[in-house]
Backbone as CSV, one residue per row, in Angstrom:
resi,resn,N_x,N_y,N_z,CA_x,CA_y,CA_z,C_x,C_y,C_z
1,MET,18.872,2.508,-12.103,18.125,1.522,-11.343,17.020,2.241,-10.567
2,LYS,15.833,1.684,-10.585,14.701,2.271,-9.875,14.786,1.923,-8.398
3,THR,14.256,2.821,-7.563,14.424,2.692,-6.124,13.095,2.660,-5.396
4,ILE,12.959,1.684,-4.502,11.829,1.639,-3.579,12.236,2.493,-2.391
5,LYS,11.527,3.589,-2.177,11.872,4.518,-1.105,10.979,4.261,0.096
6,LEU,11.626,3.924,1.209,10.899,3.619,2.431,11.094,4.731,3.460
7,PRO,10.117,4.916,4.347,10.235,5.946,5.381,11.428,5.704,6.298
8,ALA,11.889,6.765,6.916,13.052,6.728,7.806,12.874,5.705,8.914
9,GLY,13.926,4.963,9.177,13.940,4.022,10.288,13.206,2.713,10.045
10,MET,12.614,2.524,8.894,11.838,1.311,8.638,12.768,0.116,8.501
11,GLN,12.493,-0.924,9.301,13.260,-2.162,9.227,12.443,-3.286,8.615
12,PHE,11.124,-3.193,8.762,10.211,-4.187,8.231,9.092,-3.467,7.479
13,VAL,8.667,-4.075,6.374,7.589,-3.517,5.563,6.376,-4.425,5.718
14,PRO,5.207,-3.870,6.046,4.016,-4.712,6.091,3.761,-5.320,4.708
15,PHE,3.491,-6.605,4.670,3.260,-7.283,3.393,2.164,-6.582,2.598
16,GLU,1.110,-6.128,3.272,-0.015,-5.509,2.565,0.379,-4.216,1.857
17,ASP,1.534,-3.621,2.186,1.993,-2.400,1.534,3.004,-2.635,0.421
18,LEU,3.472,-3.867,0.262,4.533,-4.144,-0.721,4.134,-3.790,-2.146
19,ALA,2.935,-4.157,-2.552,2.507,-3.895,-3.936,2.562,-2.402,-4.221
20,HIS,2.138,-1.587,-3.263,2.183,-0.135,-3.446,3.624,0.346,-3.602
21,TYR,4.505,-0.039,-2.690,5.887,0.446,-2.743,6.587,0.038,-4.038
22,ILE,6.373,-1.208,-4.476,7.046,-1.673,-5.691,6.460,-0.986,-6.924
23,ALA,5.135,-0.906,-7.020,4.503,-0.241,-8.173,4.896,1.229,-8.237
24,GLU,4.984,1.864,-7.072,5.391,3.267,-7.040,6.817,3.424,-7.570
25,ALA,7.701,2.528,-7.172,9.095,2.612,-7.641,9.167,2.427,-9.155
26,ILE,8.382,1.516,-9.676,8.400,1.247,-11.109,7.876,2.447,-11.900
27,TRP,6.832,3.105,-11.408,6.152,4.147,-12.177,6.447,5.572,-11.728
28,ARG,7.286,5.771,-10.713,7.526,7.110,-10.158,7.935,8.137,-11.208
29,ASP,8.862,7.818,-12.065,9.375,8.798,-13.028,8.793,8.634,-14.425
30,GLN,7.765,7.848,-14.559,7.145,7.619,-15.860,6.097,8.695,-16.127
31,ASP,5.810,8.905,-17.369,4.744,9.827,-17.746,3.440,9.029,-17.752
32,ASP,2.894,8.832,-16.572,1.684,8.025,-16.387,0.594,8.942,-15.859
33,GLU,0.191,9.877,-16.706,-0.701,10.955,-16.281,-1.985,10.449,-15.638
34,VAL,-2.577,9.423,-16.176,-3.835,8.918,-15.640,-3.591,7.932,-14.501
35,GLY,-2.406,7.352,-14.423,-2.095,6.410,-13.361,-2.447,4.971,-13.691
36,ILE,-2.767,4.705,-14.955,-3.142,3.358,-15.349,-1.959,2.399,-15.177
37,GLY,-0.754,2.838,-15.508,0.427,1.985,-15.368,0.653,1.574,-13.928
38,TYR,0.571,2.540,-13.017,0.724,2.250,-11.595,-0.364,1.281,-11.141
39,GLY,-1.605,1.573,-11.511,-2.721,0.726,-11.085,-2.594,-0.693,-11.608
40,GLY,-2.210,-0.832,-12.864,-2.023,-2.160,-13.441,-0.888,-2.916,-12.771
41,ALA,0.211,-2.202,-12.530,1.350,-2.837,-11.861,0.962,-3.293,-10.458
42,ARG,0.222,-2.444,-9.761,-0.176,-2.802,-8.394,-1.094,-4.021,-8.388
43,LEU,-2.056,-4.050,-9.295,-2.951,-5.206,-9.358,-2.178,-6.488,-9.676
44,ASN,-1.241,-6.409,-10.609,-0.426,-7.586,-10.932,0.402,-8.029,-9.730
45,LEU,0.975,-7.060,-9.027,1.793,-7.390,-7.861,0.958,-7.994,-6.737
46,GLU,-0.281,-7.531,-6.587,-1.151,-8.104,-5.556,-1.449,-9.573,-5.825
47,GLN,-1.327,-10.005,-7.080,-1.479,-11.419,-7.428,-0.138,-12.161,-7.314
48,GLU,0.937,-11.503,-7.740,2.253,-12.145,-7.791,2.874,-12.340,-6.407
49,LEU,2.748,-11.374,-5.529,3.447,-11.437,-4.240,3.015,-12.618,-3.367
50,PRO,1.717,-12.913,-3.232,1.353,-14.108,-2.450,1.911,-15.403,-3.051
51,ARG,1.972,-15.470,-4.387,2.571,-16.651,-5.035,4.053,-16.750,-4.690
52,ALA,4.744,-15.605,-4.661,6.170,-15.606,-4.332,6.390,-16.091,-2.899
53,VAL,5.485,-15.725,-2.005,5.585,-16.208,-0.616,5.343,-17.711,-0.596
54,ARG,4.281,-18.154,-1.254,3.935,-19.574,-1.287,5.079,-20.415,-1.869
55,ASP,5.762,-19.872,-2.896,6.851,-20.598,-3.551,8.186,-20.465,-2.821
56,GLY,8.209,-19.680,-1.733,9.430,-19.524,-0.941,10.417,-18.520,-1.504
57,VAL,10.015,-17.756,-2.511,10.896,-16.768,-3.131,10.953,-15.489,-2.307
58,LEU,9.858,-15.143,-1.656,9.779,-13.965,-0.800,9.516,-14.440,0.625
59,LYS,10.399,-14.061,1.534,10.281,-14.482,2.932,9.455,-13.472,3.718
60,VAL,8.493,-13.979,4.473,7.705,-13.110,5.356,7.914,-13.558,6.798
61,ARG,7.713,-12.598,7.698,7.952,-12.860,9.115,6.679,-12.663,9.921
62,ASP,6.593,-13.440,10.982,5.482,-13.309,11.919,5.620,-11.961,12.623
63,PRO,4.577,-11.129,12.661,4.700,-9.808,13.268,4.922,-9.844,14.780
64,LEU,4.599,-10.966,15.432,4.789,-11.059,16.880,6.192,-11.511,17.258
65,THR,6.726,-12.483,16.519,8.030,-13.051,16.877,9.163,-12.562,15.989
66,LEU,8.824,-12.032,14.816,9.779,-11.638,13.769,10.557,-12.827,13.223
67,GLY,10.119,-14.029,13.572,10.698,-15.242,13.001,9.941,-15.596,11.733
68,PRO,10.326,-16.691,11.096,9.603,-17.113,9.898,8.117,-17.289,10.214
69,HIS,7.279,-16.856,9.298,5.830,-16.939,9.524,5.385,-18.387,9.360
70,PRO,4.668,-18.954,10.347,4.292,-20.363,10.265,3.145,-20.666,9.297
71,PHE,2.280,-19.689,9.017,1.114,-19.957,8.182,0.734,-18.688,7.429
72,PRO,1.542,-18.278,6.438,1.303,-17.005,5.744,0.261,-17.078,4.638
73,VAL,-1.009,-17.086,5.017,-2.099,-17.066,4.046,-3.182,-16.116,4.533
74,GLY,-3.983,-15.614,3.603,-5.121,-14.766,3.942,-4.740,-13.535,4.753
75,ASN,-5.531,-13.271,5.772,-5.309,-12.107,6.611,-3.968,-12.187,7.339
76,ALA,-3.548,-13.390,7.702,-2.253,-13.556,8.369,-1.117,-13.113,7.448
77,LEU,-1.251,-13.373,6.159,-0.231,-12.931,5.207,-0.233,-11.409,5.101
78,ASN,-1.402,-10.800,5.028,-1.463,-9.340,4.935,-0.839,-8.662,6.147
79,ARG,-0.927,-9.292,7.297,-0.339,-8.719,8.521,1.129,-9.078,8.701
80,ALA,1.634,-9.981,7.867,3.037,-10.398,7.961,3.963,-9.237,7.614
81,LEU,5.215,-9.377,7.989,6.230,-8.360,7.729,7.308,-8.931,6.820
82,VAL,7.920,-8.059,6.041,9.055,-8.420,5.195,10.213,-7.524,5.620
83,SER,11.352,-8.127,5.967,12.493,-7.304,6.359,13.006,-6.547,5.136
84,VAL,13.631,-5.421,5.383,14.191,-4.620,4.290,15.217,-5.451,3.517
85,ASP,16.020,-6.247,4.220,17.014,-7.095,3.544,16.348,-8.144,2.657
86,ASP,15.272,-8.767,3.160,14.562,-9.766,2.352,13.895,-9.115,1.139
87,LEU,13.373,-7.909,1.322,12.781,-7.179,0.197,13.849,-6.869,-0.844
88,GLN,15.015,-6.428,-0.399,16.107,-6.125,-1.324,16.501,-7.364,-2.124
89,ALA,16.596,-8.508,-1.450,16.937,-9.749,-2.146,15.868,-10.115,-3.174
90,PHE,14.604,-9.891,-2.837,13.504,-10.234,-3.734,13.470,-9.355,-4.978
91,VAL,13.726,-8.058,-4.832,13.587,-7.137,-5.969,14.876,-6.928,-6.764
92,ALA,15.999,-7.429,-6.270,17.288,-7.184,-6.926,17.299,-7.646,-8.380
93,ASP,16.734,-8.833,-8.650,16.742,-9.337,-10.027,15.663,-8.700,-10.894
94,ARG,14.897,-7.792,-10.331,13.867,-7.058,-11.076,14.325,-5.637,-11.416
95,GLY,15.597,-5.363,-11.177,16.136,-4.038,-11.496,15.720,-2.959,-10.514
96,LEU,15.418,-3.361,-9.283,15.027,-2.403,-8.246,15.996,-2.489,-7.082
97,GLN,16.088,-1.406,-6.359,16.847,-1.406,-5.119,15.981,-0.772,-4.033
98,VAL,16.352,-0.986,-2.780,15.587,-0.466,-1.649,16.423,0.587,-0.948
99,GLU,15.787,1.708,-0.638,16.456,2.796,0.069,15.587,3.212,1.248
100,VAL,16.181,3.213,2.441,15.478,3.697,3.622,16.018,5.086,3.898
101,HIS,15.125,6.065,3.925,15.545,7.441,4.168,16.193,7.562,5.537
102,ALA,17.201,8.411,5.623,17.859,8.669,6.900,16.949,9.523,7.770
103,ILE,17.041,9.331,9.073,16.269,10.155,9.993,16.928,11.524,10.030
104,SER,16.140,12.535,9.779,16.641,13.901,9.680,16.853,14.515,11.058
105,ASP,17.847,15.361,11.159,18.066,16.109,12.396,17.177,17.339,12.454
106,ALA,16.372,17.535,11.422,15.547,18.731,11.325,14.343,18.692,12.248
107,GLY,14.098,17.589,12.925,12.963,17.522,13.834,12.142,16.283,13.586
108,PRO,10.993,16.203,14.237,10.165,15.013,14.109,9.615,14.862,12.694
109,LEU,9.337,13.632,12.336,8.793,13.355,11.019,7.335,13.780,10.965
110,THR,6.937,14.349,9.860,5.548,14.722,9.646,4.926,13.682,8.736
111,PRO,3.603,13.612,8.661,3.010,12.633,7.754,3.511,12.786,6.322
112,SER,3.716,14.027,5.858,4.170,14.203,4.484,5.609,13.744,4.300
113,ALA,6.388,13.734,5.378,7.776,13.286,5.261,7.863,11.778,5.137
114,THR,6.894,11.062,5.684,6.939,9.606,5.618,5.997,9.051,4.572
115,SER,5.176,9.867,3.977,4.194,9.382,3.020,4.785,9.298,1.623
116,SER,4.061,8.598,0.807,4.481,8.424,-0.574,4.624,9.770,-1.271
117,SER,5.677,9.889,-2.046,5.875,11.117,-2.801,5.152,11.046,-4.147
118,LEU,4.549,9.899,-4.449,3.860,9.736,-5.720,2.582,10.549,-5.720
119,ALA,2.462,11.452,-6.656,1.238,12.235,-6.818,0.395,11.546,-7.871
120,MET,-0.804,11.144,-7.476,-1.672,10.389,-8.366,-2.823,11.251,-8.851
121,LYS,-3.243,10.971,-10.043,-4.458,11.585,-10.551,-5.645,10.913,-9.873
122,ARG,-6.793,11.567,-9.925,-8.006,11.078,-9.270,-8.355,9.648,-9.722
123,LYS,-8.322,9.388,-11.031,-8.677,8.065,-11.549,-7.724,6.992,-11.030
124,ALA,-6.442,7.308,-10.944,-5.464,6.341,-10.455,-5.703,6.026,-8.986
125,LEU,-6.040,7.049,-8.214,-6.335,6.833,-6.796,-7.544,5.910,-6.657
126,VAL,-8.574,6.159,-7.436,-9.781,5.323,-7.386,-9.424,3.877,-7.735
127,LEU,-8.648,3.672,-8.801,-8.251,2.318,-9.194,-7.450,1.620,-8.100
128,ALA,-6.599,2.368,-7.436,-5.713,1.781,-6.425,-6.447,1.363,-5.158
129,VAL,-7.535,2.053,-4.815,-8.162,1.807,-3.509,-9.610,1.327,-3.556
130,LYS,-10.204,1.258,-4.714,-11.641,0.959,-4.816,-12.029,-0.327,-4.098
131,SER,-11.202,-1.358,-4.168,-11.567,-2.631,-3.539,-11.549,-2.544,-2.017
132,ASP,-10.737,-1.669,-1.456,-10.657,-1.510,-0.002,-11.533,-0.379,0.512
133,TRP,-11.853,0.562,-0.347,-12.528,1.792,0.058,-13.706,2.018,-0.896
134,PRO,-14.833,1.367,-0.651,-15.939,1.401,-1.611,-16.549,2.783,-1.831
135,THR,-16.401,3.710,-0.893,-17.000,5.040,-1.040,-16.007,6.071,-1.566
136,VAL,-14.883,5.629,-2.122,-13.827,6.560,-2.519,-14.326,7.615,-3.503
137,GLU,-15.135,7.216,-4.480,-15.584,8.191,-5.480,-16.467,9.269,-4.851
138,ALA,-17.383,8.872,-3.992,-18.232,9.858,-3.309,-17.398,10.740,-2.384
139,ASP,-16.438,10.143,-1.693,-15.582,10.920,-0.788,-14.732,11.922,-1.557
140,LEU,-14.269,11.545,-2.748,-13.484,12.473,-3.563,-14.355,13.624,-4.084
141,ARG,-15.613,13.319,-4.419,-16.517,14.399,-4.854,-16.735,15.423,-3.738
142,GLU,-16.721,14.969,-2.506,-16.949,15.839,-1.345,-15.640,16.233,-0.662
143,ALA,-14.512,16.022,-1.308,-13.200,16.206,-0.679,-12.981,17.599,-0.103
144,SER,-13.532,18.635,-0.726,-13.362,19.998,-0.224,-14.112,20.202,1.087
145,ARG,-15.232,19.501,1.238,-16.062,19.671,2.426,-15.752,18.678,3.536
146,ASN,-15.269,17.476,3.188,-15.064,16.459,4.221,-13.635,16.424,4.784
147,GLY,-12.747,17.259,4.258,-11.385,17.337,4.775,-10.366,16.480,4.040
148,LEU,-10.813,15.625,3.141,-9.889,14.754,2.412,-8.916,15.556,1.558
149,LYS,-9.411,16.574,0.878,-8.538,17.374,0.015,-7.443,18.057,0.818
150,GLU,-7.801,18.595,1.957,-6.823,19.282,2.811,-5.728,18.334,3.284
151,VAL,-6.112,17.088,3.557,-5.170,16.105,4.085,-4.298,15.479,2.998
152,ALA,-4.885,15.133,1.851,-4.185,14.259,0.910,-3.935,14.822,-0.483
153,HIS,-4.330,16.047,-0.757,-4.135,16.589,-2.107,-3.069,17.665,-2.085
154,GLY,-2.119,17.532,-2.997,-1.080,18.540,-3.152,-1.186,19.147,-4.539
155,GLY,-0.242,19.987,-4.876,-0.269,20.651,-6.168,-0.186,19.713,-7.354
156,ASN,0.425,18.537,-7.166,0.620,17.617,-8.282,-0.387,16.472,-8.318
157,GLY,-1.253,16.368,-7.327,-2.217,15.283,-7.312,-2.468,14.765,-5.916
158,TRP,-2.931,13.517,-5.842,-3.331,12.884,-4.592,-2.228,11.978,-4.056
159,SER,-2.014,12.003,-2.750,-1.085,11.081,-2.105,-1.861,9.846,-1.685
160,LEU,-1.473,8.700,-2.192,-2.139,7.448,-1.861,-2.079,7.184,-0.363
161,ASP,-0.903,7.313,0.224,-0.738,7.021,1.648,-1.596,7.928,2.522
162,LEU,-1.590,9.218,2.226,-2.366,10.149,3.044,-3.866,9.956,2.842
163,ALA,-4.290,9.660,1.617,-5.710,9.405,1.361,-6.163,8.149,2.097
164,ARG,-5.349,7.080,2.042,-5.692,5.851,2.773,-5.706,6.107,4.274
165,GLY,-4.779,6.931,4.762,-4.767,7.271,6.183,-6.039,7.991,6.598
166,TRP,-6.493,8.922,5.759,-7.741,9.645,6.034,-8.906,8.659,6.066
167,ALA,-8.962,7.785,5.059,-10.060,6.818,4.980,-10.054,5.870,6.177
168,LYS,-8.873,5.453,6.587,-8.774,4.561,7.741,-9.259,5.266,8.998
169,ALA,-8.843,6.517,9.184,-9.259,7.280,10.358,-10.770,7.497,10.392
170,LYS,-11.389,7.579,9.230,-12.843,7.795,9.134,-13.622,6.480,9.118
171,GLY,-12.916,5.343,9.209,-13.593,4.045,9.213,-14.159,3.643,7.862
172,LYS,-13.560,4.131,6.798,-14.090,3.875,5.455,-13.442,2.679,4.764
173,LEU,-12.363,2.142,5.317,-11.686,1.012,4.685,-12.313,-0.291,5.144
174,ARG,-12.527,-1.198,4.209,-13.014,-2.532,4.545,-11.891,-3.317,5.183
175,MET,-12.230,-4.152,6.091,-11.249,-5.057,6.676,-11.015,-6.192,5.687
176,VAL,-9.814,-6.747,5.679,-9.469,-7.824,4.745,-10.406,-9.009,4.923
177,ALA,-10.715,-9.366,6.159,-11.588,-10.505,6.412,-12.974,-10.264,5.819
178,GLU,-13.443,-9.031,5.876,-14.758,-8.696,5.336,-14.771,-8.887,3.826
179,LYS,-13.681,-8.506,3.144,-13.623,-8.620,1.693,-13.582,-10.069,1.249
180,SER,-12.896,-10.917,2.010,-12.665,-12.275,1.544,-13.673,-13.273,2.116
181,ARG,-14.614,-12.827,2.922,-15.596,-13.720,3.520,-16.534,-14.244,2.432
182,PRO,-16.709,-15.545,2.373,-17.630,-16.073,1.373,-19.071,-15.671,1.703
183,ALA,-19.902,-15.651,0.685,-21.310,-15.305,0.881,-21.959,-16.349,1.775
184,SER,-22.877,-15.891,2.589,-23.598,-16.763,3.486,-25.068,-16.767,3.097
185,PRO,-25.748,-17.869,3.280,-27.187,-17.880,2.982,-27.967,-16.980,3.933
186,PHE,-27.328,-16.535,5.014,-27.990,-15.692,6.002,-27.740,-14.198,5.764
187,ASP,-26.919,-13.863,4.766,-26.648,-12.457,4.470,-27.954,-11.722,4.149
188,GLY,-28.115,-10.553,4.713,-29.256,-9.708,4.418,-30.521,-10.048,5.183
189,LEU,-30.447,-11.018,6.075,-31.657,-11.375,6.837,-31.845,-10.494,8.067
190,GLY,-30.810,-9.715,8.404,-30.921,-8.856,9.590,-30.791,-9.685,10.846
191,GLY,-31.051,-9.021,11.939,-31.058,-9.795,13.177,-29.945,-9.552,14.002
């Protein structure tokens, strides 16, 4: 059985991260050198998961009250939380299980201890983040000089979580509202 591995102490998973965790579990031990399988799975899950919420199959919680979310759509859905138990119930019939790592007595957690263990090839990383991080290709070309390589590249490839963390810290990620905003007749007029 394939396992969704969550960081130590996690009780709730941000909805916006679910597609990554599930796709990673599905493709972790596969020979997916280019990362196309992971990328395809993630894109499919990004379409399927909101439908599962809408149909009541996947329960999401309000991040402020931790009760049932009253209006889980759009940006509110992305900010919603899914309890580990609800995630386990959702993925059980898909041949997946959820595992939360134990908190180690070895000391404080480091970013690499809580980050995804999936090592991605460059093309897979681009496919996974291009819609949220429009400058990813240019940033990867300059990775040795801009610090991205030092932060997110290991011997086996790129860490999605660490690369996204770097991009977020540098202000390179688009906000969800910005991506989904309809075009305006006033766009590009300045002012």
